[in-house]
C-alpha positions as CSV (number, residue, x, y, z in Angstrom):
1,M,81.4,127.5,82.7
2,E,79.1,126.0,80.5
3,C,75.3,126.1,80.5
4,L,73.5,122.8,81.5
5,H,70.5,123.5,79.1
6,C,72.3,124.8,76.0
7,N,76.1,124.3,76.4
8,G,76.2,128.1,76.0
9,N,78.8,130.2,77.8
10,M,78.0,131.4,81.2
11,V,79.2,134.9,82.7
12,K,79.0,136.1,86.0
13,A,75.9,138.7,86.2
14,T,72.6,139.1,88.0
15,A,69.4,137.5,87.4
16,P,65.9,137.8,88.7
17,F,64.4,135.3,91.1
18,S,60.5,134.9,91.4
19,I,58.7,132.4,93.4
20,D,54.9,131.6,94.2
21,R,55.0,129.9,97.8
22,N,52.3,129.5,100.5
23,G,49.9,132.1,99.7
24,Y,52.4,134.7,98.6
25,H,54.4,135.9,95.5
26,I,58.0,137.3,95.6
27,T,60.3,138.6,93.2
28,W,64.0,139.6,93.7
29,E,65.2,141.7,90.5
30,S,69.0,141.2,90.9
31,I,70.6,138.0,92.4
32,P,74.2,137.3,91.7
33,A,74.3,134.4,89.4
34,W,76.0,132.8,86.3
35,V,73.8,133.6,83.2
36,C,74.1,132.2,79.9
37,T,74.7,134.3,77.2
38,Q,72.8,132.2,74.6
39,C,69.7,131.1,76.3
40,G,69.6,133.4,79.4
41,E,69.3,130.6,82.0
42,P,70.6,131.7,85.4
43,F,72.6,129.2,87.5
44,F,72.8,130.3,91.4
45,E,75.8,129.4,93.2
46,E,75.3,127.5,96.7
47,H,76.0,130.7,98.6
48,E,73.1,132.5,97.0
49,A,70.9,129.6,96.9
50,H,71.4,129.1,100.6
51,H,70.6,132.6,101.3
52,L,67.5,132.5,99.2
53,Q,66.4,129.4,101.2
54,M,67.0,130.8,104.5
55,V,65.0,134.1,103.7
56,L,61.9,131.9,102.3
57,Q,62.1,129.9,105.5
58,K,62.0,133.2,107.6
59,L,59.2,134.2,105.2
60,D,57.3,131.1,105.6
61,H,57.4,131.3,109.5
62,E,56.1,135.0,109.6
63,T,53.5,134.1,107.1
64,T,52.3,131.4,109.2
65,L,52.2,133.6,112.1
66,L,50.3,136.3,110.2
67,T,47.9,134.1,108.9
68,S,47.1,132.2,112.1
69,K,46.3,135.4,113.8
70,A,43.5,136.0,111.1
71,A,41.6,132.7,112.0
């Protein structure tokens, strides 16, 4: 696999994933990914990206419930 950013070689490893979203910040330290050996850019496969999206949707829902109770 070739890196889309620098054309370097991609290897199977893990990479961190961070996001600021809807009033919260979350970081996962070690998500399975393809990582460029040259520039370090991660590429998350569809399976991992789908799971991240599902977790974030659930967290969005729970955050909305929590913050609406404070109002």
